[in-house]
Each structure stands twice: as C-alpha cells, then as structure tokens.
C-alpha positions as CSV (number, residue, x, y, z in Angstrom):
1,M,13.6,-29.8,-30.7
2,T,12.2,-33.3,-30.4
3,I,8.7,-33.9,-31.7
4,D,6.5,-36.8,-30.4
5,A,3.8,-37.1,-33.1
6,K,1.9,-39.8,-31.1
7,A,1.6,-37.7,-28.0
8,K,1.4,-34.4,-30.0
9,T,4.1,-32.8,-27.9
10,I,7.4,-31.1,-28.6
11,V,10.4,-30.9,-26.3
12,V,12.6,-27.8,-26.8
13,S,16.1,-28.1,-25.4
14,V,17.4,-24.8,-24.2
15,N,21.0,-23.9,-23.3
16,P,20.8,-21.9,-20.0
17,K,24.2,-20.2,-20.7
18,I,22.6,-18.5,-23.8
19,Y,19.1,-18.1,-22.4
20,P,18.9,-17.5,-18.6
21,L,16.2,-19.1,-16.6
22,E,14.2,-15.8,-16.3
23,V,14.1,-15.6,-20.1
24,I,12.9,-19.2,-20.3
25,Y,10.1,-18.5,-17.8
26,S,9.1,-15.3,-19.6
27,A,8.9,-17.1,-23.0
28,A,6.9,-19.9,-21.4
29,Y,4.5,-17.5,-19.8
30,V,3.4,-16.2,-23.2
31,F,2.2,-19.8,-24.1
32,L,0.1,-20.5,-21.0
33,D,-3.2,-19.8,-22.7
34,R,-2.3,-21.9,-25.8
35,A,-0.4,-24.9,-24.5
36,Y,0.5,-27.0,-21.5
37,L,4.1,-26.5,-20.5
38,A,6.5,-28.5,-18.4
39,I,10.0,-27.2,-17.6
40,D,12.7,-29.7,-16.5
41,G,16.4,-30.3,-16.6
42,D,19.5,-28.9,-15.0
43,P,19.6,-25.0,-14.9
44,E,23.4,-25.2,-15.2
45,K,23.6,-27.5,-18.3
46,E,20.3,-28.0,-20.2
47,V,16.7,-27.0,-19.6
48,L,14.0,-29.0,-21.3
49,V,10.6,-27.4,-22.1
50,Q,7.8,-29.8,-23.0
51,I,5.0,-28.1,-25.0
52,K,1.6,-29.7,-25.6
53,P,-1.0,-27.7,-27.4
54,K,-4.4,-27.2,-25.6
55,N,-6.2,-27.1,-29.0
56,A,-6.0,-30.5,-30.8
57,G,-5.7,-28.8,-34.2
58,E,-2.6,-26.8,-33.4
59,D,0.7,-27.9,-34.7
60,P,3.3,-28.7,-31.9
61,E,6.2,-27.9,-34.2
62,K,4.8,-24.4,-34.9
63,L,4.5,-23.8,-31.2
64,G,8.1,-25.0,-30.7
65,N,9.3,-22.5,-33.3
66,E,7.3,-19.7,-31.8
67,F,8.7,-20.6,-28.4
68,N,12.3,-20.2,-29.8
69,N,11.3,-16.8,-31.2
70,E,10.0,-15.8,-27.8
71,L,13.3,-16.8,-26.2
72,V,15.1,-14.4,-28.6
73,N,12.5,-11.7,-27.9
74,Y,12.9,-11.8,-24.1
75,S,16.7,-12.1,-24.4
76,V,16.7,-8.8,-26.3
77,Y,14.3,-7.3,-23.8
78,V,16.6,-8.3,-20.8
79,V,19.7,-6.9,-22.6
80,Q,17.9,-3.6,-23.4
81,A,16.6,-3.3,-19.8
82,V,20.1,-3.7,-18.4
83,R,21.5,-1.2,-20.9
84,N,18.7,1.4,-20.2
85,Q,18.6,1.0,-16.5
86,P,20.8,4.0,-15.7
87,L,18.7,6.2,-18.0
88,R,15.4,5.0,-16.4
89,K,16.8,5.7,-13.0
90,A,17.8,9.2,-14.0
91,I,14.4,9.9,-15.5
92,I,12.5,8.7,-12.4
93,E,14.8,10.6,-10.0
94,R,14.3,13.7,-12.1
95,A,10.5,13.3,-12.0
96,L,10.4,12.7,-8.3
97,F,12.7,15.4,-7.2
98,T,11.7,18.2,-9.6
99,N,9.0,19.7,-7.4
100,T,10.9,19.5,-4.1
101,A,12.7,22.6,-2.8
102,E,15.8,22.4,-0.7
103,A,15.0,23.2,2.9
104,E,16.6,26.1,4.7
105,Y,17.3,26.0,8.4
106,C,17.5,28.5,11.2
107,D,21.0,29.7,12.3
108,E,19.9,30.0,15.9
109,C,18.0,26.9,16.7
110,G,18.5,24.7,13.6
111,C,14.8,24.0,12.9
112,E,13.4,24.2,9.3
113,L,12.4,27.6,8.1
114,M,8.8,28.1,6.9
115,E,7.4,30.5,4.3
116,C,5.1,33.3,5.4
117,P,1.8,33.0,3.4
118,D,1.3,36.8,3.5
119,C,4.6,38.2,2.4
120,G,6.6,35.1,1.2
121,D,9.5,35.7,3.6
122,M,11.1,32.8,5.4
123,Y,10.8,32.6,9.2
124,C,11.6,30.3,12.0
125,P,8.5,28.9,13.7
126,T,10.4,28.6,17.0
127,C,12.5,31.7,17.2
128,D,10.1,34.1,15.5
129,S,7.1,33.0,17.6
130,E,8.7,34.8,20.6
131,E,8.5,38.1,18.7
132,D,4.9,37.5,18.0
133,K,4.1,37.1,21.7
134,E,5.5,40.6,22.4
135,A,3.6,42.3,19.6
136,P,0.2,43.8,20.6
137,A,-2.8,41.8,19.7
138,K,-5.0,43.0,16.9
139,E,-8.5,44.3,17.7
140,E,-11.2,42.2,16.3
141,D,-14.0,43.8,14.4
142,E,-17.2,43.7,16.4
143,T,-20.1,43.1,14.0
144,S,-23.5,41.9,14.9
145,E,-25.0,38.8,13.5
146,D,-27.6,40.8,11.7
147,E,-25.0,42.8,9.9
148,L,-23.3,39.7,8.6
149,I,-26.5,38.5,6.8
150,I,-26.7,39.9,3.4
151,D,-29.8,39.6,1.2
152,D,-31.5,36.7,2.9
153,P,-35.2,37.2,2.0
154,L,-36.2,33.6,3.1
155,G,-34.4,33.8,6.4
156,I,-32.3,30.7,5.6
157,A,-29.1,32.0,7.0
158,K,-30.6,32.7,10.5
159,P,-30.4,29.8,12.9
160,W,-33.7,28.2,13.8
161,K,-35.0,28.6,17.4
162,P,-38.1,26.9,18.7
163,P,-41.0,29.1,19.5
164,E,-41.2,30.1,23.2
165,G,-43.5,27.8,25.3
166,K,-43.7,25.0,22.6
167,E,-40.6,23.2,24.0
168,N,-42.0,23.0,27.5
169,E,-45.4,21.6,26.2
170,K,-43.7,18.7,24.4
171,S,-41.7,17.7,27.5
172,D,-44.9,17.9,29.7
173,D,-46.7,15.6,27.2
174,R,-43.9,13.0,27.3
175,Q,-43.9,12.9,31.1
176,K,-47.7,12.4,31.2
177,K,-47.4,9.5,28.8
178,G,-44.6,7.9,30.7
179,Q,-42.0,8.6,28.1
180,G,-40.0,11.1,30.1
181,R,-36.5,10.6,31.2
182,A,-35.8,9.6,34.7
C-alpha cells in the first residue's frame, strides 16, 4: 500500500495470481458508496487500486486495510462457491424434478398416455378415442329452466326481457327524431 497524504489517497497493489480480477472487482464494489476507486495495471502481473475517500474525514489507510480484508473475504467466497457448486446443482435439480412424473407412452401409436379424471386409469387419447365413437351417446336430462331455479324470491336468476310493445315504441321515437339507423 502506498499512501499519498497530500492527495488523501491510497494505492493498493494486488497480485492477480493470488486474487483474481473478479475478486478485485467484488471487493471494490463494496467501497463504491464510501470512496472513489480507480483500477489500473496489468491483470497478468500487478493490479493497482487507487482509493480516495468521498468523506474528507475518513482515513485512507483505514480504507486500504478494509479493502485488503474484502479481498480475503471474496476469495473465500469464490473458493466456497466452487467447492459447493455440485451440491447446489443437486439441490436445484431435486427441487425442480421432484413433482414431475415420468411419462408413459402408448404401445400402438407412441403418443403420451393421459390419466382419466374419473377413474384414474391411463388411456391413449388417440387410440381410445375410436372406442368412444362406437359407444352409444348418453341421454341428456331434459329439465326446464324453471326447474333449475331454486329459491329465487327476487327473480334475480331469471333473464330480463323487455315488456312487449315497449321496444317498438322506442324505435319509433328515434325514427321520428331523425336518430334512427339507415
């Protein structure tokens, strides 16, 4: 670390073989709200990070030491992330594939079988639909509209119909006033 007391800055020299560039960027990102940062140098040999506090009362040397601590912090994070990557992948795969069932396919046509909502048996939507065409159709219950209405004292469930004769009066009035349609 090189301190410039006159300019109130500190330059931290970082070895990129020990701390990769992504670790240096991550450590620098933590200081964006507290200091101005400039990163320079050769990413193969030496990276120089210039830190200038935004607050005039803040000690540049303290910021330099905290920057070094952040380098160690993010280095450990990267090592742990690489080490735990297979475990994270296994957990995510388990979470995503837990609720999916393996598909079954029809022996005759090869399409995916579906589950019958009534009985739970598997059927082929292509092959089994031919059998449904040959089966006799079920008779529908014939119930009148009045029988379907249950306990409707206000008559809300019945559809509204205009009174007879009223509809013709309105259309006649429109035509007299010149508002009728051509």
